[in-house]
N, C-alpha and C positions, 0 to 999 in steps of 0.2 A: 732453379739452380740450388746447389747445396754447398755446404762448407765442410772442409776436412781439417782436423787438428792432429798434429803429430807431436807426441811428447816423449822425449828421451834425454837423459843427462849426458849422452855422448853426441857431440855435434856431427861426427862423421856418420853416425847411424841415421841422424835426421836427414843429412844431405843425401845419403844413399836412397832413402825412401822418396824424398821430394823430387830429386833430380834424376834418380836412376830408374824411375818408373814413368811411363808415358800415361799421364792422367787425362790427356785430351779427349780420350774416348768415353770418359765418365763425366757426368754433368756437375762438375765442381766449379763454382765461381771463385772460391778462395781456398788456399791451403795455408793454414796458420801453423806455427811451430812454437814449442815451449821446451825449456831445458829442465824444468822441475814442476812439481805439482802446484806450487804457489802461482807460478806464471800461467799455468794451464787454467787454474781456477779464475784468474783475472780475465782470460780470453773467453772462457765459458760464460762469464757474467756479461761481458761486453758484446759478444756475438752469438748468433744462433749456430751452434755446432751440431751438425747432423751425425757425423762419424768421427770418433776419436780413436787414434792408434796410440797406445800408451805402453811404455816399458813398465815392468812391475818393480824391479829393483832400482830405486832412485833414492838419493839422500833426503834427509828430513822426513818427507812423506812418501810412502810407497805408492805404486800404481793402484794397489787394492784400496788404500785410504782415499786416493783421488776418485776412484769409481764410487765409493761409498758417499763421498761428498757430492759427486755429480748426480747420483740418483735422487738426491734431495733438492739440489739447486738447478739442475738441467736434465730433468727426467726423460726428455725427448731424445737425448743423445744416445747413439748406439756405440758401444765400446768394444774394441778388439785389443786383446793383450798380446804384446810381443815380449818374450823373455828368453834368456839364455839358460834358465834353470828348469829342469824337468822335475819340479817339486810338486808332489801330489797335493800338499797342503795349499799351495798357491792356486792350483787348478780348482780345488774344492771351494775355496773362498770366492774365486772368480765366478764359479757357477752359482753359488748362493747369492751373489750380488747381481745376477742376471747379465753377466758378460756375454757378448754375442759369440765370440770365439777366442781361442787360446792357442797362439802360434809360437813355435820354438825357433829361436835364432840358431844358425843363420837361416834367413827366410828367402824362399824362392820368390822373386818379384812377381812372376805370373800368378803364383798361388795366392800371394797377398792381394794382388789386384782383383782376382776372382772373389776373394773373401770380402773385400770392400764393396764390390758390386753386389754381392748377396746382402751385405749390411744395408746398402741403399734400397734394396727391395723391401727390407724390413721397415726402413724409414718411410717409404711410400705407403706401405700397408698400414703403418701406425697413423700416418696423416689421413689416410682414407677412413680409417675407423674413427678418428677424432672428428672428421667432417660429418660422418654418419651420426656419431653420438651428439654432435652439436645440433644437427637437424632434428634428431629425435628429441633432444631436450627442448628445442624451440617448440616443436609440435606438442610435446607433453605439457609444457607451460601454457600454451594456448588452450589445449584440451582441459587442463585443470581450471583455467579461468572460466571456460564455457560449461564445465560440468554441471553446476547448479541449474543452468538454463536447460541443458540436455535432460537432466533428471526430471525437471518440472514438465518438460514436453513429453517424456515417457509416461508420467502419471496422467497427464491430460489424455494421451492416446489410450491408456487403459480405461479411464473413466468413460470416454466417448466411443468405445468399441472400435478404435482404429487399429488395435493389435489384439491378438488372441489372448484370452486369459487361461489358456491351457498351461498346465504345470511346466512342461518342458520349455515352452517358449518364454514364459515369465522368468524361469530360473536362468535361462541363457541371457535374456535382456538385462536382468538385474546384475548378473555377473559382469556384463560388458560395462555397466555404469559404476561398478564398484560398490553396489548397495549391499549392506550386510543382511540381506533378506533372501528367503526362498518363497516359493508360491504358497507354502503352508505356514509361513511365519505370521505371527500376530501383529496387528497394528490397530490404532484407534483413529477415527476420523472426527475432526471438529469442523463443522460447516460454519463459516463466518459470512453473515448476511448483512451487507450494507443497506440499511433501510432508508435513510434520508440524509441529505446534505443540508446543513443549516445555512449555507451560503449558496448564492446562485452562481455556480461555476460554469465556465465554458467547457466544451468537450475536452480541450487540451488541459485545462486546469484540473478537471475531474480525473483525467488519466494520471496526472502528476500526484494528486492527492491520494488516489487509489494505490499508487506505488508507495507512497508514504505509509499508508495503512498496512501494506504487505510487509514493509520493513519493521513496523511496530509489532506486527504479529510474530515475526521471527525473533524479535528481542524480548517481547513480554509473554507470549504464549509458548512458543517453542523453546526459547531460552537455549540452554546447552544440551537439551535432550536430543537423541538421535531422531531425525525426521526431516520433513520438508514442508514449505508453504507453497501451495499450488494455486495460482490465480486462474479463474475459470470464466471471467467475463460476466457482464450483466449484474455486477455488484455481488458476485459470489466468489469466495475463495475457500480453500480447505487447508487445515493444518493436519498433516499426517504424522502421527507419533509411532515410531517403530518400537515394538516391545509390548509387554503385557502389563496388566494393572499392578502386578506385584512390583514391577520395575518403576512405574510411575503411577501412583494412585489417582483415581478419578477426582478425589477431593482437591488434589494439588492442581490438576488441570482446570477445574472449575474456578478455583481462586485466581489463577492466572488470567482466565477469561474475564472475570469480574474487573480486575485491575485494568486489563486491556480495553474493555468497554468504557470504563470511566476516563481513561487517558485519551481515547479517541474522541470522546464527547467534548472534553474540555480543551484539548490541544489541536485536534484536527477537524473540528466543527462537523462531526459526523455521528449519526445515531446508527448503531449496529447491534446485532444479537449473535450469540454463539450457540450452536446446537451440537451437543456432545453425544456421539454415537457410542454403541457398545463395541467391545473388542471383536475383531473379525480377521479372518485369514486374508492374505493379499489377494488370493484368487477370488474372494468374495467381495472385493472392494466395490464393484459396481452396485451390488445389492445394497451395501451399507450406505453408499452415496444416495441412491434413490430413496431409501427410507428417510434420510435426513432432509432431502429436498421435499418430500411429502410432508414431513413435520413442519418445515419452514413455511410451506405454502398454506398449510392449514392454520397457522398462527396469525390471527387478525386482531388479537386483543392485547398482546404484550409486546413491548419494545424495550430496547437497551437492557436485555436480560440474558441469562444463561439458562438454557433449556436442556434437560437430560433426556435422552431417548428412553432410558429405563423407567422414567416416571410417566411416560406418555401412554395412555390407554385410549382406544377409540371412544369418542363422545364422553370422555371423563369430565365430570362436573357439570354436564349439560342436563338440565331438567326439561321442563316444557319450553320449547322454543318460542320466542316472541313472534307475533304475527302482525305485520304492518297492514293497517286498514286502508288500502289504497283508494277505496271508494269514498271514505270519509275525507281523505286528503284531497281528492278531486273536488269535493264540495267546498272545502276551505279555499282552494284555488279559485273556484267559481265566484265566491263572495269576496275575494281579495283579502282574506284574513290571514295574512302572512305571519303575524305574530303567533297566532294560535297554531298554525301549521308548523312553524318552527319549534314550538313547544312539543307538539306531537312527535316530530322527527327526533328531537333530543330524548324524549321518553323511550322511543323505540330503540335508539342506539344504546341508551343506558341498560335496557333489558338485554340487548345483544351482548354487551360487555359482561354483564353478570352471568349470562348463560354460556359464555365462552364459545360462541358460534364458530363454525369452521369455514373453510374456503367455499365449500359447496353451498352453504346457506347464504354466504355473502353474494355469490354469483346469482343465486335465485332472487335475492332481494333486489339486486341491481336491475335485473331484467324486468322484474315486476314493476319497479318504480318507473323505469323508462317507458314501459308499455302504458302506464297510467298517464304520463306526460304526453306521449304520442296521441293517445286517444282524446285527451282533453283539448290539445291544440288542433287536432283534426276536426273536432266538433265545432271549433271556432273558425275553421277554414284558414288556419295559420300554418305556414310551413315551418318545420323545425329549424331550418337554417335562418329564418327571419328572426328568431329569438336567440339562437345560438350560432352567431355568425362565425365563430372560431371552432365550431363543432366540439364544444366543451364536454359533450356527453361521451365522447370516445375516450376510453380509459384502457390502461394496461394492467398487467398482473400486479404492479406495485399498489394500485388502488384497491383491487379486489382482495388483496392480502392484508389490508390495513383498515381497521375500524375507524381510527381518527380521520384518515383520508377519505373514506367513504362517507363519513358523517359530514365532513366539510363539503364534499362534492354534492351531496344530497341537498344541503342547505343552500349552496350556491345556485344549483339549477332551479330550485323552487323560488328563490329570490329573483332570479332572472325572469322567470315566467311572470311573477306578480309585477315586477318592474315594467315588463313589456305591456302588461295589462294596464298599468298606471299611465303609461305614455299614450295609451289608446282609450282613455276615458275612465279607467278604474280609479276608485277613491282609496288612497292609501294614507290620507291625512291623519287617521287615527294613530298610526305609528308615530308620526311627527308630533302629534299632540301629546302622546305619552312621554316622548323624550322632553318636550317642553315642560311638562309637569314635573318630570324628574329633575330638570335643571332648577325649577323654581323651589322645589322641596329641599334641594341640596345646595342652595345658592351660597351659603356661607362656608361650604366645604371645598376641599381641593377637587377640581373636576377631572374626571378621567373619561376619555372617549370610550375606552374599553368597558368601563363599568356601565356607561349609558347604553352601549350596544348590548351588554349582557342583560340589562333590564328589559330590553324589548326582544331578546333572543335573535339578534342579527349580527352578521359579520361587521366589525368596526368600519372597514373600508366602505362596505356597501351602505352602512348607515350614514356616513359622511356624504356620500354622493346623493342619497335619497333626501337628506335634510336640506342640502344646498338647492336641489332641484325644487323642493316644495316651498322653501322660505326665501330663497335668494341669498341666504347667509350661510357661512360656514358655522359649524358648531361653536367654535371659539368666538367668532364675531357676535353670534347671537347671544352667547353667554355674557360677553362684555356689555352688550346693550341692556340685558336684564339687570345686571349688577349696577350699572350706572343709573338706570331708571329708579331702582330701589334706593340708591344713595341720594338721588335728587329729592325723592319724597321725604327721606329722613332729614335731609338738610333743611327742607322747607317746613316740616311739621314738628321737629323735635329740637331740643337743645343739647342733644348728645354730643360728646366730643367728636371731632372729625376723625380722629384716629380710631375711635370705637366704631364709628360708622363703617370705616374701611374694613375693619375686621369682620363686622356683621355681614358684609356683602362678599366676603371671601378673599380680601387682600391683606395679608399679614405685613406686606411691605408698603408702608405709607407713601413713600416716594413714588413707587410704581403706580399706586392708586391715583395720586395727584396728577401724574402725567396722562394716564388714560382718561381721567375725568376732564382735564382741560382739552385734550384732543377731541373729546366727544362734544363738549358743551361750549368750548371757547373760553371758559372761566376756570379759575382754581376753585376747589371746594369752599374755601373761605370767601372768595368773591361772590360765588353763587349764593351762599347763605345770606350774605349781607344784602344782596340784590333782591332775593325772592322770599326771604322768610317773612311770615305774617307778623305783624306788630300786635 
C-alpha cells in the first residue's frame, strides 16, 4: 500500500481532490493534506510519501522550493505539480527538478487520477530497481569478499593445468576476476618452501601455522605491490608479483624475502627458503613454476636462504663427487665399530655439503646405503622389520632434499643396526668406555650430554639409551657417582678445604655438593673427613 500527499494553500482545492475523486481503486493506504510547504515537509519527514500533488504558487515557500527540498530529504517521492499559471519558467524549473508531471487548473478529475496511477507505476518501477540494486550490492559485496579466494583458485588452476593457458581464455578469465593482466603481461614468481617445523604440530596446528605464514608472506613479501599469494599444499606456496623488474627490482624482493625468512624462523617456529624466479609472461607461468620446483628439489645443502634462479647453473660448484665406500661401512657394521662408522658417515656428508650435491645424487646415495643394510642383514638371516619395527627406512621427498635430514637418518639407521647387534651378543662397551673416560677427563667441568655424544659421534638420545643399558645408570647418575668417589678420596687423603674439593669435582655450588654427598654417603663432607681421614 502507498501514501498520497496533497499540498495546496486553498482548502477548497484540497477538499475537491481528496473528496471529489474516488481513490478506492488505487492502492492508497493514507491520504495526507498540507496547506503550505512547511507542513508538507513535516509530513514528508514523518511518513513515507509515495506520490505528492502540490500547488506551485504558495505563500512563504513555493511548490518549486518544496520539490527541491523533497529531492534531498525524500528522494523516493514522485511529485505532480498543479498550477493555475501557464508559466514556462515554472514548467522549466519543474522539469529540471525531475517533476513527474505538470497539470494546469482547473483539472479534470479523471485525468488527474490517471496521472497519479502512472506516477504509482513509476513508484513501483523505482522500488523494483532499488530491490534489484540491493540484491546486486549484496552479491557484489559477497563477491568482493570472496574475490581473493577466487583469484587464488584461478592461479592454482593455471599452475595445475586445470584451465587452458591459451591467450584468449587467460585474457577472458583474468578480466572476469578484475586482474590487471593479460596473457602476455609480465610477472615474477617466488616459490616459498616450508622446510621444517621446529615444533611437533598436529595436522590441524600445522594447517593454522601455514595460514599464518601465508599472511606473513602477504605482509612482508608482497606488501603493497600488485600480486597474490597462492598456497599450493605440501609446504609450498607462491608469491606472484604483477609487473616488470623496472617496477619492482629483484634486489627489493630478495631483501623482503630475507626479512620474511628471519621473522618466520623467530616468530612462527618455521624454517623456510625462498626461490626467486626470472620475469615471465602469464602464459608461461607453468614453465616458470616447474623451473623453481626443480631448483627447490635439487637444493639439499642450503636452508633458510634466498636462492635466485638467475644464479643457478647445472652442477655449479660441483667438483669430483664424493663416493661412499659401502663395502667398508659393511665391515665396520660387522665388527660393531659404530664410532668409526659414524665418523665415516660424517666425513662423507661433509664432502657432500662441500660439493653441493643435487637431488639425484642424494637419491642414489640413499638407495646404495639401504642396499648395503639389506645385504648385511640378509647375510645375518635378520629381517629388516626385526631391526626397524617402525619401518624407519621409508622416507619422503623432504628427506631426499635435505642433507641434514639424510645425515641424521643415515646415522640413526646405522645405530639401530649396531644396537640390534649389541642386544644379540655384539660388544659395544668400547663406546661406553670412551664416554666414561670423557667424564673422568672432564670431571671438574660443566657436563653436557651433547658434548659427550659429539665426542663419540652419536646421537645424544641414543647415547643416553646405550649408556643406561650398558651400565645400569643414566649419564647424570653415573657422573654424580664419579664426582662423589673422587671427593671421598680427596677428603680422606688431603687437607684441602671442602669448598675447594667441591669445585675440583665440578660443583661450584657448595650447598648443592653437600646435599649430593650426604645423599650418597649418609654423611656431610665434614663428617666424612672426620670419620675416615688418616691420622
